[in-house]
N, C-alpha and C positions, 0 to 999 in steps of 0.2 A: 706377195711377197718377194718371190723369185726373181721378177720382173723388176721392182727395186733397187734389189742387192744388184741384177745386173748394172743398171745403170750406173749406178755408186762405183762398182768395182771396175766399168769401161771405161765411163765418161767422167766420172766424180772424183779421181783420186785422192788421195793424200800427199802430203810433202813427201811423207816417208817412202810411200812409194815409187813418186817419182824419182827420187833418188835413185830407189834400188834400180828402175828401170832405166838409171841413167849409167852407174856405176857398173852395175853385174855384168852385162853382156860383154864389155871387153875381156873382164874378167874371166866369166867364165872361159870366155873362147880362149885364155893364155893360158889355163889351168885345168884343162880337161884334154882326155885323149883315152883309147882303147874302149873296156866294157866299164859303162856307166850307169851307177846305180842311185836314181832321183828318190830320196825317203820323205813321204808326205806330201806329193806334189800332182795331184790330180790333173792339174790343166798345163802342168808345162809349160810354166811361161816363159824358159827358158833357152827352151830345148834347142829350138835354132839355133842359138850363137855356140851351143857347144860342138868339140868336137870327141866322135866315138866312132867305135866299129858296131858295138850293141848299146841302146838304151834301154833300161828297163827299170820299173816304177814299184817300190814297197808302199804301201799303206794300211791303214788298218782298215778303211772302209772298201769293201767288195766292187769292184767298178772292172767294166770290160777293157781299160787301158794299165790295170795293174798287172803285173806278174806274180808279184810275192804279196797275197793279201795275209800278214801277219804283224805282229806288234815288234818292232825295232830292238824292245828290251829283250825279248826272248827270241829273237831269229835264230832259225835251223840253217841258214844259212851258212857255207861251207867257210873254213879258213881261207884268207887270200886268193880272191878271185874278182875284184874290183879294180881297175887303176882310175876310179874317178867316183867322187860320190859328190851327192848335189842333196844341201842342207838349207833350203831358204825358208824363215820366218817358219821354222817349225820346232829348233831346241826349247823353247819358250812353253809349248804343249808336252814335252815327255817330261813324267811324272818324277824319274829316277834319272837325270843328263848324263850324270858320271858313268851309271851303267850303259845307256844308250851308244855312249860314246867309248866306251869299253867293246861294245860289241861289233860298233862302224869301224874300230879301228883292227878289230879280230878280222873282218871280211876287205879289207883291204889289201892289195899287194905292197912289199916294200916300195916305197916311195911315191905311193900312189895317192893322189890331191883330192883335199876335202876345202870343199867352197860351200861357205852359207851364211846366214845372215840371222840375226835378231833384233828384235825390240828393244827399246831402254825406255824411255819419257813416252808412252803410247796405250792407250785405253785396251780395257779386256775384249780380247775381239776373239771370231770364230767362234767352236761350244764353250762359253765362258764357264763351265764346269772342268774343261782341260786349257785351262791359259793360266799354266802354276806361276812361270819366272819370270824377272826381267835380269839381266845381267850386264855390269857394269865391265870397261875393260880389263880390271883385275879377273875379276870373276871369269870371262872366258881366257885368261891367260891360265889360271889354274886349273879349269877344265879342259885345255887343251895340251897339260903339258908333257903328255905321252907323244904329241907331234914335235916337227921339229921346222924350222924356217917359216914363223908363226907371224899372219900381218893382220892387223886389225885396222879396220877403216874407220872412221865414225861418220856417220851421216845426219847431214843439219843441224840446227844450231834451236837457241830460246827460243826465236821469231816461230819458227816452223812448226817447234813441239808444242806449242803455246795453239795455233792456228789449226794443226791436227785434233787436239784436245777438244777445241771449241767444237770442231766439224762432226767428231763423233756419231753424233742426233740431230744434228742442225744442219739442215739442205743449204741453210743463207751461207753458213761458213762454207760449206763445201763447194757453192759455187766461187765466191772468196777466194779462195785457193785455186780453182782454175781462170781468175780473171789475172792473178800474180804469175799465172804460166809466162807473160809476155815480158817479166823480168826475169834477165839471165839466171841461172840459178848455180851458184858455186860453192860447191861441197865445201865444208870448211872440217882439213881436217886435224885439226886441233881443239876443236870445242867439247868442250867441259859441262855440255847440256844436251847432248846429241837425242835425236829422237828413234836411233840404232846404229848397231853395227853391222857389215861385213866382214867376213875375215876367209882366209885361207891359211893352208899350212898343207905340208907334206909328212905320210910315214915315217917314221926314222926307217 
């Protein structure tokens, strides 16, 4: 099963992941600096694009890569110590996102960057017992209201959403998605049916 998951994640990626991989590297490169905390990302897919003096990881799963094995909701990290926080594809797995973002806000330095992403029209994933929420544009605006200079970028469209949903447990559709890679992928900045969003903002 681990091998099959590796093949899926490495070679049979969804449109949602393809869009993230296209958009996030530049956004992270432009909006990262100093001491950086990556929350809930054991494989650190975007580390190579970040600018940082120190790169640390917080996750509830213990691993040799993890610097802080704890829950962001109840973190004991000290106030105002990070210049950048990365929160990609994690917010939907947090049972109390308002509390989690309050803690994130607390540990960020003034004018620190927060860069993240969330799915919208996307299947239940990861550990399904911890996949709690999906967020709209205005849901994110509400959650991020303690921040400033908020940017929210929709990913995908109705076609990519349908293909990703069909491909969830069907390898044929996963393969079809890879065939569609030959078609230039242009992200729709005005989609009303996105597969997900990227967001970035500053602490006030």
